[in-house]
Backbone as JSON Lines, residues from 0, in Angstrom:
{"i":0,"aa":"M","n":[0.82,-1.2,0.0],"ca":[0.0,0.0,0.0],"c":[0.87,1.26,0.0]}
{"i":1,"aa":"G","n":[1.92,1.31,0.84],"ca":[2.79,2.48,0.94],"c":[3.61,2.67,-0.32]}
{"i":2,"aa":"L","n":[4.06,1.56,-0.94],"ca":[4.85,1.65,-2.16],"c":[4.05,2.24,-3.31]}
{"i":3,"aa":"N","n":[2.82,1.86,-3.44],"ca":[1.94,2.37,-4.5],"c":[1.71,3.86,-4.33]}
{"i":4,"aa":"K","n":[1.45,4.31,-3.11],"ca":[1.11,5.72,-2.85],"c":[2.34,6.63,-2.93]}
{"i":5,"aa":"E","n":[3.49,6.14,-2.47],"ca":[4.67,6.99,-2.35],"c":[5.62,6.94,-3.54]}
{"i":6,"aa":"V","n":[5.53,5.86,-4.35],"ca":[6.48,5.73,-5.45],"c":[5.78,5.69,-6.8]}
{"i":7,"aa":"I","n":[4.92,4.77,-6.99],"ca":[4.33,4.54,-8.31],"c":[3.41,5.68,-8.73]}
{"i":8,"aa":"K","n":[2.57,6.16,-7.83],"ca":[1.62,7.23,-8.16],"c":[2.34,8.52,-8.6]}
{"i":9,"aa":"P","n":[3.37,8.99,-7.88],"ca":[4.08,10.19,-8.36],"c":[4.78,9.99,-9.7]}
{"i":10,"aa":"I","n":[5.32,8.8,-9.94],"ca":[5.98,8.53,-11.22],"c":[4.97,8.58,-12.36]}
{"i":11,"aa":"L","n":[3.82,7.97,-12.17],"ca":[2.78,8.0,-13.2],"c":[2.26,9.41,-13.42]}
{"i":12,"aa":"A","n":[2.14,10.18,-12.35],"ca":[1.71,11.58,-12.5],"c":[2.73,12.37,-13.32]}
{"i":13,"aa":"G","n":[4.02,12.14,-13.09],"ca":[5.07,12.8,-13.86],"c":[5.04,12.41,-15.32]}
{"i":14,"aa":"F","n":[4.85,11.12,-15.6],"ca":[4.73,10.67,-16.98],"c":[3.51,11.28,-17.65]}
{"i":15,"aa":"G","n":[2.44,11.47,-16.91],"ca":[1.22,12.08,-17.46],"c":[1.47,13.52,-17.88]}
{"i":16,"aa":"I","n":[2.18,14.26,-17.05],"ca":[2.53,15.64,-17.39],"c":[3.39,15.68,-18.65]}
{"i":17,"aa":"T","n":[4.37,14.78,-18.73],"ca":[5.24,14.71,-19.91],"c":[4.44,14.37,-21.16]}
{"i":18,"aa":"A","n":[3.53,13.41,-21.06],"ca":[2.72,13.01,-22.21],"c":[1.84,14.16,-22.7]}
{"i":19,"aa":"R","n":[1.26,14.92,-21.78],"ca":[0.43,16.07,-22.18],"c":[1.3,17.13,-22.85]}
{"i":20,"aa":"R","n":[2.5,17.32,-22.37],"ca":[3.42,18.33,-22.91],"c":[3.86,17.97,-24.33]}
{"i":21,"aa":"L","n":[4.0,16.69,-24.62],"ca":[4.43,16.25,-25.94],"c":[3.4,16.53,-27.02]}
{"i":22,"aa":"K","n":[2.15,16.72,-26.64],"ca":[1.09,17.0,-27.6],"c":[1.11,18.45,-28.1]}
{"i":23,"aa":"H","n":[1.75,19.36,-27.34],"ca":[1.79,20.77,-27.73],"c":[2.68,20.97,-28.95]}
{"i":24,"aa":"K","n":[2.39,22.03,-29.69],"ca":[3.17,22.37,-30.87],"c":[4.57,22.83,-30.44]}
{"i":25,"aa":"K","n":[5.56,22.34,-31.15],"ca":[6.95,22.69,-30.84],"c":[7.3,24.02,-31.51]}
{"i":26,"aa":"V","n":[8.01,24.88,-30.8],"ca":[8.45,26.16,-31.35],"c":[9.97,26.17,-31.35]}
{"i":27,"aa":"T","n":[10.54,26.24,-32.54],"ca":[11.99,26.28,-32.68],"c":[12.36,27.56,-33.39]}
{"i":28,"aa":"V","n":[13.27,28.31,-32.79],"ca":[13.75,29.55,-33.39],"c":[15.21,29.32,-33.77]}
{"i":29,"aa":"S","n":[15.54,29.58,-35.03],"ca":[16.9,29.38,-35.52],"c":[17.74,30.61,-35.18]}
{"i":30,"aa":"Y","n":[18.12,30.73,-33.92],"ca":[18.96,31.84,-33.5],"c":[20.37,31.57,-34.01]}
{"i":31,"aa":"P","n":[21.09,32.49,-34.54],"ca":[20.91,33.93,-34.56],"c":[20.25,34.47,-35.83]}
{"i":32,"aa":"E","n":[19.9,33.6,-36.78],"ca":[19.27,34.1,-38.0],"c":[17.9,34.7,-37.72]}
{"i":33,"aa":"Q","n":[17.17,34.11,-36.78],"ca":[15.86,34.62,-36.39],"c":[15.89,34.99,-34.92]}
{"i":34,"aa":"L","n":[15.19,36.05,-34.57],"ca":[15.09,36.44,-33.17],"c":[13.67,36.22,-32.69]}
{"i":35,"aa":"R","n":[13.54,35.76,-31.48],"ca":[12.22,35.6,-30.9],"c":[11.67,36.96,-30.48]}
{"i":36,"aa":"E","n":[10.38,37.14,-30.58],"ca":[9.77,38.42,-30.19],"c":[9.92,38.6,-28.68]}
{"i":37,"aa":"Q","n":[10.41,39.78,-28.3],"ca":[10.59,40.09,-26.89],"c":[9.27,40.58,-26.29]}
{"i":38,"aa":"Y","n":[9.11,40.37,-25.02],"ca":[7.93,40.89,-24.33],"c":[7.97,42.41,-24.33]}
{"i":39,"aa":"P","n":[6.81,43.09,-24.29],"ca":[6.78,44.56,-24.39],"c":[7.59,45.28,-23.3]}
{"i":40,"aa":"R","n":[7.64,44.72,-22.11],"ca":[8.36,45.39,-21.02],"c":[9.77,44.87,-20.82]}
{"i":41,"aa":"T","n":[10.34,44.26,-21.83],"ca":[11.69,43.7,-21.72],"c":[12.7,44.82,-21.51]}
{"i":42,"aa":"R","n":[13.63,44.58,-20.58],"ca":[14.68,45.57,-20.29],"c":[16.02,44.85,-20.31]}
{"i":43,"aa":"W","n":[16.92,45.27,-21.23],"ca":[18.24,44.67,-21.28],"c":[19.32,45.74,-21.3]}
{"i":44,"aa":"R","n":[19.79,46.13,-22.46],"ca":[20.94,47.02,-22.54],"c":[20.6,48.45,-22.15]}
{"i":45,"aa":"H","n":[21.53,49.07,-21.43],"ca":[21.37,50.46,-20.99],"c":[21.88,51.4,-22.07]}
{"i":46,"aa":"F","n":[21.23,52.55,-22.19],"ca":[21.68,53.63,-23.07],"c":[21.61,54.93,-22.27]}
{"i":47,"aa":"L","n":[22.54,55.84,-22.53],"ca":[22.45,57.21,-22.03],"c":[21.93,58.05,-23.19]}
{"i":48,"aa":"A","n":[20.77,58.65,-23.02],"ca":[20.09,59.36,-24.11],"c":[20.62,60.78,-24.27]}
{"i":49,"aa":"R","n":[20.35,61.33,-25.44],"ca":[20.7,62.72,-25.76],"c":[19.44,63.49,-26.12]}
{"i":50,"aa":"Y","n":[19.52,64.81,-25.97],"ca":[18.46,65.69,-26.47],"c":[18.62,65.83,-27.98]}
{"i":51,"aa":"E","n":[17.6,66.38,-28.63],"ca":[17.64,66.56,-30.08],"c":[18.78,67.47,-30.52]}
{"i":52,"aa":"N","n":[19.2,68.4,-29.65],"ca":[20.29,69.29,-30.01],"c":[21.67,68.67,-29.76]}
{"i":53,"aa":"G","n":[21.71,67.41,-29.3],"ca":[22.97,66.7,-29.11],"c":[23.51,66.71,-27.7]}
{"i":54,"aa":"L","n":[22.93,67.55,-26.81],"ca":[23.4,67.58,-25.43],"c":[22.96,66.32,-24.69]}
{"i":55,"aa":"E","n":[23.77,65.9,-23.72],"ca":[23.45,64.72,-22.92],"c":[22.3,65.02,-21.98]}
{"i":56,"aa":"K","n":[21.42,64.05,-21.77],"ca":[20.33,64.24,-20.82],"c":[20.8,64.05,-19.38]}
{"i":57,"aa":"C","n":[21.88,63.31,-19.17],"ca":[22.37,63.02,-17.82],"c":[22.95,64.29,-17.19]}
{"i":58,"aa":"I","n":[22.46,64.62,-16.0],"ca":[22.92,65.8,-15.28],"c":[23.81,65.43,-14.09]}
{"i":59,"aa":"G","n":[24.17,64.16,-13.98],"ca":[25.08,63.72,-12.93],"c":[24.51,63.78,-11.53]}
{"i":60,"aa":"C","n":[23.21,63.55,-11.38],"ca":[22.58,63.67,-10.06],"c":[22.77,62.43,-9.19]}
{"i":61,"aa":"S","n":[23.15,61.3,-9.76],"ca":[23.4,60.04,-9.07],"c":[22.17,59.41,-8.45]}
{"i":62,"aa":"L","n":[20.98,59.82,-8.85],"ca":[19.76,59.18,-8.34],"c":[19.66,57.74,-8.84]}
{"i":63,"aa":"C","n":[20.16,57.48,-10.05],"ca":[20.14,56.11,-10.58],"c":[21.02,55.2,-9.74]}
{"i":64,"aa":"A","n":[22.19,55.7,-9.32],"ca":[23.09,54.91,-8.48],"c":[22.47,54.66,-7.11]}
{"i":65,"aa":"G","n":[21.75,55.63,-6.59],"ca":[21.09,55.44,-5.3],"c":[19.93,54.47,-5.35]}
{"i":66,"aa":"A","n":[19.25,54.4,-6.5],"ca":[18.1,53.51,-6.63],"c":[18.51,52.08,-6.97]}
{"i":67,"aa":"C","n":[19.72,51.87,-7.42],"ca":[20.16,50.54,-7.86],"c":[20.35,49.6,-6.68]}
{"i":68,"aa":"P","n":[19.58,48.49,-6.6],"ca":[19.74,47.56,-5.48],"c":[21.03,46.75,-5.57]}
{"i":69,"aa":"A","n":[21.6,46.61,-6.76],"ca":[22.83,45.83,-6.92],"c":[24.09,46.69,-6.76]}
{"i":70,"aa":"R","n":[23.93,47.99,-6.66],"ca":[25.04,48.94,-6.52],"c":[26.07,48.78,-7.65]}
{"i":71,"aa":"C","n":[25.56,48.71,-8.87],"ca":[26.45,48.5,-10.01],"c":[26.72,49.78,-10.79]}
{"i":72,"aa":"I","n":[26.12,50.9,-10.41],"ca":[26.27,52.16,-11.15],"c":[27.17,53.11,-10.36]}
{"i":73,"aa":"Y","n":[28.11,53.71,-11.06],"ca":[28.99,54.72,-10.46],"c":[28.9,55.98,-11.31]}
{"i":74,"aa":"V","n":[28.6,57.12,-10.65],"ca":[28.49,58.4,-11.36],"c":[29.4,59.41,-10.69]}
{"i":75,"aa":"E","n":[30.2,60.09,-11.49],"ca":[31.05,61.17,-11.01],"c":[30.65,62.42,-11.77]}
{"i":76,"aa":"A","n":[30.26,63.47,-11.07],"ca":[29.73,64.67,-11.71],"c":[30.72,65.83,-11.66]}
{"i":77,"aa":"A","n":[30.53,66.77,-12.59],"ca":[31.32,68.0,-12.63],"c":[30.41,69.13,-13.08]}
{"i":78,"aa":"E","n":[30.87,70.35,-12.9],"ca":[30.09,71.53,-13.26],"c":[30.25,71.86,-14.74]}
{"i":79,"aa":"N","n":[29.16,72.24,-15.39],"ca":[29.2,72.73,-16.76],"c":[29.76,74.15,-16.76]}
{"i":80,"aa":"T","n":[30.44,74.51,-17.81],"ca":[30.9,75.89,-18.0],"c":[30.32,76.4,-19.31]}
{"i":81,"aa":"D","n":[30.4,77.71,-19.52],"ca":[29.9,78.27,-20.77],"c":[30.74,77.83,-21.96]}
{"i":82,"aa":"E","n":[32.04,77.58,-21.72],"ca":[32.92,77.15,-22.81],"c":[32.71,75.67,-23.14]}
{"i":83,"aa":"A","n":[32.5,74.86,-22.12],"ca":[32.32,73.41,-22.31],"c":[30.98,73.0,-21.71]}
{"i":84,"aa":"R","n":[29.96,72.94,-22.53],"ca":[28.62,72.56,-22.06],"c":[28.29,71.18,-22.61]}
{"i":85,"aa":"F","n":[28.02,70.24,-21.67],"ca":[27.7,68.86,-22.04],"c":[26.23,68.53,-21.83]}
{"i":86,"aa":"S","n":[25.59,69.21,-20.88],"ca":[24.17,68.99,-20.61],"c":[23.51,70.34,-20.34]}
{"i":87,"aa":"P","n":[22.18,70.42,-20.41],"ca":[21.53,71.71,-20.21],"c":[21.56,72.21,-18.77]}
{"i":88,"aa":"G","n":[21.8,71.33,-17.83],"ca":[21.8,71.73,-16.43],"c":[23.12,72.32,-15.98]}
{"i":89,"aa":"E","n":[23.25,72.5,-14.66],"ca":[24.48,73.04,-14.1],"c":[25.59,72.01,-14.09]}
{"i":90,"aa":"R","n":[25.21,70.73,-13.96],"ca":[26.21,69.67,-13.86],"c":[26.05,68.66,-14.99]}
{"i":91,"aa":"Y","n":[27.06,67.84,-15.15],"ca":[27.02,66.73,-16.1],"c":[27.85,65.58,-15.52]}
{"i":92,"aa":"A","n":[27.7,64.4,-16.07],"ca":[28.45,63.24,-15.6],"c":[29.76,63.14,-16.36]}
{"i":93,"aa":"T","n":[30.87,63.34,-15.64],"ca":[32.18,63.18,-16.29],"c":[32.5,61.69,-16.41]}
{"i":94,"aa":"R","n":[32.05,60.93,-15.45],"ca":[32.29,59.48,-15.46],"c":[30.99,58.77,-15.12]}
{"i":95,"aa":"Y","n":[30.57,57.85,-15.97],"ca":[29.36,57.07,-15.75],"c":[29.69,55.63,-16.1]}
{"i":96,"aa":"E","n":[29.62,54.74,-15.13],"ca":[29.97,53.35,-15.35],"c":[28.88,52.44,-14.8]}
{"i":97,"aa":"I","n":[28.62,51.35,-15.53],"ca":[27.7,50.32,-15.07],"c":[28.43,48.99,-15.16]}
{"i":98,"aa":"N","n":[28.5,48.27,-14.05],"ca":[29.07,46.93,-14.04],"c":[27.96,45.96,-14.42]}
{"i":99,"aa":"M","n":[27.97,45.52,-15.67],"ca":[26.88,44.69,-16.19],"c":[26.84,43.3,-15.58]}
{"i":100,"aa":"I","n":[27.93,42.85,-14.98],"ca":[27.92,41.54,-14.31],"c":[27.05,41.62,-13.06]}
{"i":101,"aa":"R","n":[27.07,42.74,-12.38],"ca":[26.28,42.9,-11.15],"c":[24.85,43.33,-11.42]}
{"i":102,"aa":"C","n":[24.58,43.91,-12.58],"ca":[23.26,44.45,-12.88],"c":[22.22,43.33,-12.92]}
{"i":103,"aa":"I","n":[21.05,43.58,-12.32],"ca":[19.96,42.61,-12.33],"c":[18.84,43.05,-13.28]}
{"i":104,"aa":"F","n":[19.04,44.11,-14.04],"ca":[18.11,44.6,-15.06],"c":[16.72,44.84,-14.5]}
{"i":105,"aa":"C","n":[16.67,45.45,-13.32],"ca":[15.38,45.7,-12.67],"c":[14.69,46.95,-13.21]}
{"i":106,"aa":"G","n":[15.44,47.9,-13.76],"ca":[14.87,49.12,-14.31],"c":[14.68,50.23,-13.3]}
{"i":107,"aa":"Y","n":[15.12,50.04,-12.05],"ca":[14.98,51.1,-11.05],"c":[15.77,52.35,-11.43]}
{"i":108,"aa":"C","n":[16.9,52.18,-12.1],"ca":[17.69,53.34,-12.52],"c":[16.9,54.18,-13.53]}
{"i":109,"aa":"Q","n":[16.21,53.53,-14.43],"ca":[15.4,54.23,-15.43],"c":[14.24,54.97,-14.76]}
{"i":110,"aa":"E","n":[13.62,54.36,-13.77],"ca":[12.5,54.99,-13.08],"c":[12.95,56.16,-12.21]}
{"i":111,"aa":"A","n":[14.16,56.08,-11.65],"ca":[14.64,57.12,-10.74],"c":[15.17,58.35,-11.47]}
{"i":112,"aa":"C","n":[15.53,58.23,-12.72],"ca":[16.15,59.32,-13.45],"c":[15.14,60.44,-13.73]}
{"i":113,"aa":"P","n":[15.41,61.66,-13.24],"ca":[14.45,62.76,-13.44],"c":[14.43,63.31,-14.87]}
{"i":114,"aa":"T","n":[15.49,63.09,-15.63],"ca":[15.55,63.63,-16.99],"c":[15.33,62.57,-18.06]}
{"i":115,"aa":"G","n":[15.2,61.32,-17.68],"ca":[15.03,60.24,-18.66],"c":[16.32,59.95,-19.4]}
{"i":116,"aa":"A","n":[17.45,60.15,-18.74],"ca":[18.74,59.97,-19.4],"c":[19.08,58.49,-19.58]}
{"i":117,"aa":"I","n":[18.87,57.68,-18.57],"ca":[19.21,56.26,-18.66],"c":[17.96,55.48,-19.07]}
{"i":118,"aa":"V","n":[18.07,54.75,-20.17],"ca":[16.95,53.95,-20.66],"c":[17.44,52.53,-20.92]}
{"i":119,"aa":"L","n":[16.58,51.55,-20.7],"ca":[16.89,50.15,-20.96],"c":[16.09,49.71,-22.17]}
{"i":120,"aa":"R","n":[16.76,49.09,-23.12],"ca":[16.11,48.68,-24.36],"c":[16.26,47.18,-24.58]}
{"i":121,"aa":"K","n":[15.75,46.68,-25.69],"ca":[15.63,45.25,-25.94],"c":[16.89,44.59,-26.51]}
{"i":122,"aa":"N","n":[18.01,45.25,-26.53],"ca":[19.24,44.65,-27.02],"c":[19.74,43.64,-25.98]}
{"i":123,"aa":"F","n":[19.58,42.35,-26.26],"ca":[19.93,41.34,-25.28],"c":[21.23,40.62,-25.59]}
{"i":124,"aa":"E","n":[21.91,40.93,-26.67],"ca":[23.16,40.27,-27.02],"c":[24.31,40.97,-26.29]}
{"i":125,"aa":"L","n":[24.51,40.61,-25.03],"ca":[25.48,41.29,-24.19],"c":[26.67,40.4,-23.84]}
{"i":126,"aa":"A","n":[26.74,39.2,-24.35],"ca":[27.79,38.25,-23.98],"c":[29.16,38.72,-24.46]}
{"i":127,"aa":"D","n":[30.19,38.35,-23.7],"ca":[31.55,38.67,-24.05],"c":[32.47,37.66,-23.38]}
{"i":128,"aa":"Y","n":[33.76,37.72,-23.71],"ca":[34.71,36.75,-23.19],"c":[35.55,37.27,-22.04]}
{"i":129,"aa":"K","n":[35.69,38.59,-21.91],"ca":[36.56,39.17,-20.89],"c":[35.74,39.89,-19.84]}
{"i":130,"aa":"R","n":[36.1,39.71,-18.61],"ca":[35.39,40.32,-17.49],"c":[35.45,41.85,-17.55]}
{"i":131,"aa":"E","n":[36.56,42.39,-18.01],"ca":[36.74,43.85,-18.08],"c":[35.77,44.5,-19.05]}
{"i":132,"aa":"S","n":[35.35,43.77,-20.06],"ca":[34.46,44.37,-21.06],"c":[33.02,44.49,-20.58]}
{"i":133,"aa":"F","n":[32.71,43.98,-19.39],"ca":[31.37,44.1,-18.83],"c":[31.19,45.38,-18.01]}
{"i":134,"aa":"V","n":[32.23,46.17,-17.85],"ca":[32.09,47.48,-17.21],"c":[31.86,48.48,-18.34]}
{"i":135,"aa":"Y","n":[30.61,48.91,-18.5],"ca":[30.23,49.82,-19.57],"c":[30.54,51.25,-19.12]}
{"i":136,"aa":"T","n":[31.34,51.95,-19.91],"ca":[31.7,53.33,-19.61],"c":[30.7,54.28,-20.25]}
{"i":137,"aa":"K","n":[30.86,55.54,-19.96],"ca":[29.96,56.56,-20.51],"c":[30.02,56.56,-22.03]}
{"i":138,"aa":"E","n":[31.21,56.38,-22.6],"ca":[31.36,56.38,-24.05],"c":[30.62,55.2,-24.68]}
{"i":139,"aa":"M","n":[30.58,54.06,-24.01],"ca":[29.88,52.89,-24.53],"c":[28.37,53.04,-24.4]}
{"i":140,"aa":"L","n":[27.91,53.73,-23.36],"ca":[26.49,53.87,-23.07],"c":[25.83,55.01,-23.84]}
{"i":141,"aa":"L","n":[26.58,56.06,-24.14],"ca":[26.02,57.26,-24.75],"c":[25.57,56.99,-26.19]}
{"i":142,"aa":"E","n":[24.39,57.49,-26.53],"ca":[23.89,57.34,-27.89],"c":[24.82,58.05,-28.87]}
{"i":143,"aa":"K","n":[25.01,57.46,-30.02],"ca":[25.84,58.1,-31.04],"c":[25.13,59.3,-31.65]}
{"i":144,"aa":"Y","n":[23.8,59.22,-31.69],"ca":[22.98,60.33,-32.2],"c":[21.65,60.27,-31.46]}
{"i":145,"aa":"P","n":[20.94,61.41,-31.34],"ca":[19.66,61.42,-30.61],"c":[18.65,60.45,-31.23]}
{"i":146,"aa":"G","n":[18.03,59.64,-30.38],"ca":[17.01,58.71,-30.84],"c":[17.53,57.33,-31.2]}
{"i":147,"aa":"E","n":[18.82,57.09,-31.05],"ca":[19.37,55.77,-31.38],"c":[18.76,54.67,-30.52]}
{"i":148,"aa":"S","n":[18.53,54.94,-29.25],"ca":[18.0,53.9,-28.35],"c":[16.53,53.59,-28.64]}
{"i":149,"aa":"D","n":[15.83,54.47,-29.35],"ca":[14.42,54.22,-29.67],"c":[14.22,53.38,-30.93]}
{"i":150,"aa":"E","n":[15.29,53.17,-31.68],"ca":[15.18,52.39,-32.92],"c":[14.93,50.93,-32.58]}
{"i":151,"aa":"P","n":[14.21,50.2,-33.44],"ca":[13.99,48.78,-33.19],"c":[15.31,48.02,-33.2]}
{"i":152,"aa":"Y","n":[15.41,47.04,-32.33],"ca":[16.65,46.28,-32.2],"c":[16.85,45.33,-33.37]}
{"i":153,"aa":"V","n":[18.04,45.36,-33.95],"ca":[18.43,44.42,-35.0],"c":[19.58,43.61,-34.44]}
{"i":154,"aa":"G","n":[19.46,42.29,-34.48],"ca":[20.48,41.41,-33.91],"c":[21.84,41.6,-34.53]}
{"i":155,"aa":"R","n":[22.85,41.23,-33.79],"ca":[24.23,41.37,-34.23],"c":[24.48,40.6,-35.52]}
{"i":156,"aa":"Y","n":[23.84,39.44,-35.67],"ca":[24.06,38.6,-36.84],"c":[23.02,38.84,-37.93]}
{"i":157,"aa":"Q","n":[22.07,39.71,-37.69],"ca":[21.05,40.02,-38.68],"c":[21.39,41.25,-39.5]}
{"i":158,"aa":"K","n":[22.41,41.98,-39.12],"ca":[22.77,43.18,-39.85],"c":[23.21,42.8,-41.25]}
{"i":159,"aa":"K","n":[22.86,43.63,-42.19],"ca":[23.17,43.35,-43.59],"c":[24.69,43.37,-43.81]}
{"i":160,"aa":"D","n":[25.19,42.26,-44.31],"ca":[26.61,42.21,-44.66],"c":[26.79,42.76,-46.06]}
{"i":161,"aa":"K","n":[27.96,43.29,-46.31],"ca":[28.25,43.78,-47.66],"c":[28.34,42.59,-48.59]}
{"i":162,"aa":"K","n":[27.64,42.69,-49.72],"ca":[27.65,41.59,-50.67],"c":[28.97,41.61,-51.42]}
{"i":163,"aa":"E","n":[29.52,40.4,-51.56],"ca":[30.78,40.27,-52.28],"c":[30.52,40.01,-53.75]}
{"i":164,"aa":"P","n":[31.43,40.44,-54.63],"ca":[31.24,40.21,-56.05],"c":[31.19,38.71,-56.36]}
{"i":165,"aa":"A","n":[30.48,38.36,-57.41],"ca":[30.34,36.95,-57.8],"c":[31.7,36.38,-58.14]}
{"i":166,"aa":"G","n":[31.94,35.16,-57.71],"ca":[33.2,34.48,-57.99],"c":[34.28,34.74,-56.98]}
{"i":167,"aa":"S","n":[34.1,35.68,-56.05],"ca":[35.12,35.94,-55.04],"c":[34.97,34.94,-53.9]}
{"i":168,"aa":"T","n":[36.06,34.66,-53.26],"ca":[36.06,33.73,-52.14],"c":[36.56,34.45,-50.9]}
{"i":169,"aa":"K","n":[36.05,34.01,-49.76],"ca":[36.52,34.59,-48.51],"c":[37.84,33.92,-48.11]}
{"i":170,"aa":"P","n":[38.77,34.66,-47.57],"ca":[40.06,34.05,-47.17],"c":[39.89,33.15,-45.98]}
């Protein structure tokens, strides 16, 4: 009686779950050629946004660093001058670093930012081979042009390669 209740019944229940699961349609995505659709609230890669006139939105207030539960953000601020203006406010971030190994992608930094400078987007291809390359500096985070972070994400391997002339071979 005990053997049936404690051993055989759970095993049969497990096999039943497996059998029901096998009836479902299989979904296979050929990554990296195809990307799976991300959920609408997906948050992965960080960007430091710019205004339309090219100035940085980050004013170096460090609220993002204070809101981060993983303590992976470091901000060092300096005063703007009339000769060297980086942001519209009085201050700007001279040094902005995010340790992506420690980041838990919670989005608290984005919510805490009063100017909307730090945004998280759907770029999920963040893997690398060296530990040092996971510390994202201000230069790596800053948009190259205003609105870059709002563009739809195109995978690293989906970008159009330059077509080679017919008959040429790759070395």
